[in-house]
N, C-alpha and C positions, 0 to 999 in steps of 0.2 A: 597316402592311398596307394594300395598295391595295384599295379597294372601288368597285364600280360597279353600276349598275342596267341590266338588259337591257330596253331599250324595244321590242324586236322585236315582242312580242305586242300592244303598244299600237298600233304602226304597222300591223300586219296587221289588227287589228280595225277601225281607221279606214279602211283600204282596202276591207274588206268592207262597211262601212257606206256608203262612197261608191258602191260598185257597186250595192248594194240601192237606195239613194236615187236612183240614175240612172234607174231605171224610172219612179217617180212624176214626176220632173222632166221626163223625155221626154214623158210623157203630158200634162202641163200644157202643155208647149211645142206639141205637136201639136194638142191640143184648142183652144188659144187662138191659133192661127196668125193673124197679122194684127191681133191685139188689142193694146191698149196694155199697157205694163208694169204699170200699176195693175190692169187687168183680170186679168192673169196672177197678180198677187199675191193678188187675191181668190180665184181658183181654187186656188192653192197653199195659201192659208191654210185653206180649207175641207177640202182633201184631207189636210193635216197634222193637222187636228182629228180627222178620221175615223180616220186611222192611229194617232193617239195614243190614241183610245178603244179601238181594237183592242189596242194595246200594254198598256193597263191591264187588259183582260180576260186577255191572255196572261200578264201578271204574276201575276194571281190564279190562273190555271191552274198556273203554275210553283210558286207557294207551296203550293197545295192538293194537288199531286202530290208534295210533299216533294222538289222538284228544286232548291231554292235553293242547295244545296251539291253539286249534280251535278258541278260543277267547283269544287273547294275553294280555288282561287286566283283572282286577278283581275289583268288583264282577260282573260287567256287561260285555257286549260284545261291544267293541268300545264305551263305555259310555251308551249303550242302555240296556234295560232289557231283550232283546231277539235278536236273529239273524235277525228278521224281521226289527227292527229299525236300524240294522247295515248293511243292504243290500248293500249299496254302498261301504262301506269299505271292506266288505268280497269279493264282486265282484272284486274290484281292486286288492286285495291280491291274489285271485285265478287266475285272468288273468295274473298277473306277474309271478306266480309260481303254475301251475295247480295241481301239485302233492305235494305241500308244506304243511306246518303245518296248514294253514288257508284255509279252503274250507267251503262251506255251510253245507255239511254233518257233517264235524268235528266240526263245530261251534255248530250245534244242539246237537250233542252227548255231547259235553262239557257242554253246558248250561243245558241240561236235568239232567246231573249228579249234577250240582249245585242246581237245583230246588229240586231234590230228597233229597240231603243233608240238604237243608234248612228245608224241611218238616219234616225230621227225628229230626232235632234240635227243631222244634216247638213241636213235640210230647213229646220229653224228657222234655222240659220246662213245658208243661202242667202236666206231670206226677210228676215232682219235686214239683210244687206248690200244686197240689192236695194231694200228700202224706203228705206234711207238714201240710196242713189244716186238713186232716183226723187224723193225729197223735195227734192233740189237743183233739180229741174226743176219740181216741183209742191209748194209748201210745205204744201198741205192733206193730203198723204199722211201717214198716221200712221207714225212711225218709232220712237216710244218703246216701244210694247207688243211689237213683235218682238224688241227688244233685251232687254226685261225677260224675255220668254219664253226667250231664249237663255241669260241668266244663270241662270234657274230650271232649265232642263234640264241645265245643267252641275252645279248643286247636286244634282239628281236622280241624275246619274251618280256623284257622290261618295257619296251615300247607298246607291246600288246596290253600290258597292265595299265600303262598310262592312257592308252586309248579309252579304256573303260573309266578309270578313276578321274580323268579330266574331261569326261562327258563329250567324247568325239571332237576334241580340240583339233581344228583342221590341220595345223602344222604337224601335230603328232601323228595323225592318221596318214598324212601324206608321207612323212618320214618312215612310218611303218611299212607302207607300200614299197617305197624305195629300198628299204632294208630287205624286204622279201626278194626283190629282183637282184639285189647285190648278193644275197645268199645263193640264188640260182647260179650267178656268175662264178662264185667261189666253188660251188660243187661241180660245175662243168669243168673248171680248171683242174679240179681234183681228179675227175674221171680221166681227163687227158693224161695227167701225170701218172696215174695208176695204169695207163695203157688201155683203158676202155674207151677208145675213140673209133667212130665209124669211118668209113672210107672217105666221106665228104670232108671230115675234119682232118684226116691224115693228109689229104691233098693240100690242105692249107699250110702245111709245113714248108711248101715251096714258095710261099709268098715273098716277093721282093720288098726292099725297104719302102718304096713308094706306096705299094698296096697296103703294107702294114700301117703306115701313117694314115692312109685313107680310111682304113677300118677303125683305127683309134678315134679319128675325127667323127666318123659315123656313130660309133658307140657313145661318144660324148653328146652328140646331138640327140640321139635316141633317149639317153638318160635324162636330158633336160626336158625333152618332150613328155616323157613319162611323168616327171615331176609336175609339169604344167597340167597334164591330164588328171593326175591325182588331186591337184588343187581345184580343178573343175568339179570333179566328182565329190570331194569332201565338202565343198561349199554348195553342192546341189545347184550348179550353174549350167548344167547341160541344156536345160530348156529356156535359158535366157535368149537364145536365138533358135527359133523354130523353123527357119527357112534357110535355103542354100541356093546359090553362093552368097547371097546378101544376108544381112542380119537385121531383123525387124524392118525389112523392106529397104534398107539403106546399105551402101558400101562402107559407110563409116558412122555407125549409130552412136548415140550418146553414151559415153563411157567415163567411168571414174577410176583411173588407174591407181591413184594414190590409195584410195580406200580398198580397192579390189585386191591389192597386193600388200596390204598391211598384214604381215605374216603372223604376228603373235597376238591373237585375239580369240575369243570364244566363237563357237559355231553360230553364224547368223548375226553376230554383233561386232561392233567396233570396240576398240580398247576403252573408249569413252562410255560404253554401255548402250549407245544408240544402235538402232537396227541397221544392218548392212543395206545400203541403198541398191535398187535394181540396176542402176548404172554401173555399180561396182561388179555385180554378177555378170553383166554384159561384157565388161572389160576382161574378166577372168576367162570367159568363154571365147571371146574373139582373139585374144592373144594366143591361146592354144590352137585355134583354127589357123591363124596366120603362120604360126611357127610350123604347123603340119605341112604347109606347102613347101617350106624349106627342107624339111626332113624327107619328104617324098622326092624332091629334086636330088637330094644327096643319095638316096637309095638308087635312083635311076643312074646317077653318075658313077657311083662306086660299082654298081652292077655292071655297067658298060665296061668299066676298067677291068673287072674280073673276067668278063666275057672275052675281051681282047687278049687277056693273058691265058686263055684256054680253059679257064675255070667256069665253064658254061653252067654247070649245075649250081654252083655257088650264086651266080648271077640270077638264075631262075628262082632260087629260094628268096633272094632279096626282093626281086620284082613281085613274086607271088605274095610275100608278106606285106609289101607295100600296098598291093591291091586289096588284100584282106583288111588292112587297117583303114584304108580309104572307104571301103564298102561298109564296114561295121561302124565307123565313125559317122558316116552319112546316115546310116540307119538309126543311130541314137538321136539324131536331130530330127529327121523328117518323120520318123515313126514314133517320136516322143519317148525315147529312152526305154525301149523294150529290154527286159532282163537278159534275154539270150544274146542280143547284140552287144550289150554292155559287158557281159562276162567274156564274150568272144573277143572284144576289143582289148581287154586286159590280157587275155591269153595270147593274142598276136604280139603284143609288146613283150610279154615274158619270153615267148619263143624267139623273138628277134634278139633279145639280150643274151639268151642262152647260146644261140648260134654264133653270134659275133664273139662271145667270150671263148667258145671252143676253138674257133678259127685262130684267134689271137694267141691262145695258149699253145696251139700246135705250131704257130709261127715262131715261137720262142722256146726251143727245146730246153729241157732241164739240163743245167750244167752239172755233169758228173765226172768223176775221175775213176774210171773202172779199175785201174791197177791199184790205186791207193785204197779203193773200197774193198777190193778182194783181200788186200793185205790186212786191213783193219778187221774184216770179218774173220779171216784165218786166225789172227792173233786173239781175237775174242773167244773163238771156239777152243783154241789151245788153252787159254786161261781157265775156261770152264772145266776142261779135262784135268 
């Protein structure tokens, strides 16, 4: 029996991504008219970082509005490139289950997220190719990190596909969130290497070994806390504790850690097929809450160390983001998970990762050999002549 795969939705999604990416690319071209390719790469890198940050927030919005299965196939929507072509299928699914995972609004949210992700992938591809071409003229141009970012965004696309095909498998959704923040860190490193760093990041180049280690430790704590937060969100455990500072009126409520942190299982179920018990959801929520206290203490401590080192603005950013995360996290609990607070909480974590990544990138200047680089470039130009 002959089998074949219909690649039409893939090609249509790629074309839409190219069309959307054409806008930012045209803006960079017009904004940097007459500038060198390296200067254009700096601007494109900063713009891609900004759009990726927006994509992470929209991904959180997609998850929090239960739109992750708005189109239950991938990459298209019922085989179409948009919900318009899938109108009949979506209408049938919505009629059968009006508040279910497939509705017109959820389908559009899900597909817009895919369009934005594809366009970001196109921008990173352009940046990788352009940096490689420019490096042949100027060996000091960083070409490694754009290609690492390209590989990473392809992996993110694969995890996005698995998120749908595996029906919001909690471990996959959490890894997808972590991958998005890792992409932000890569792009921030890239902007620093291209020279597109703000004054705050440039000052971080003066960090001593002790402060560097402190920032690495803080970044590791933040990454672990983000993973715990993603596990709370993907398991819908936010409302397992509706009071603060206690949980269910107790300082140590009934919790099932073994089942709560059984990582490889479907949404709402155990590997055995039994329903995930409420005590497991409580454990998921409370571990995230307890670890948050440690992260806040680390933010205060590292901020104080930066303040004493004369980096007062850096300390203010850490303290401000710590307060932001505390307020938005509390709002999720006491206000019963409002959408704005939940998206803002993800945004604060993303901004914290971006800032720390930029400061650490600036603290470790790229190792270059100017004389050798000039000789290589000169020899290459002579060879062309």
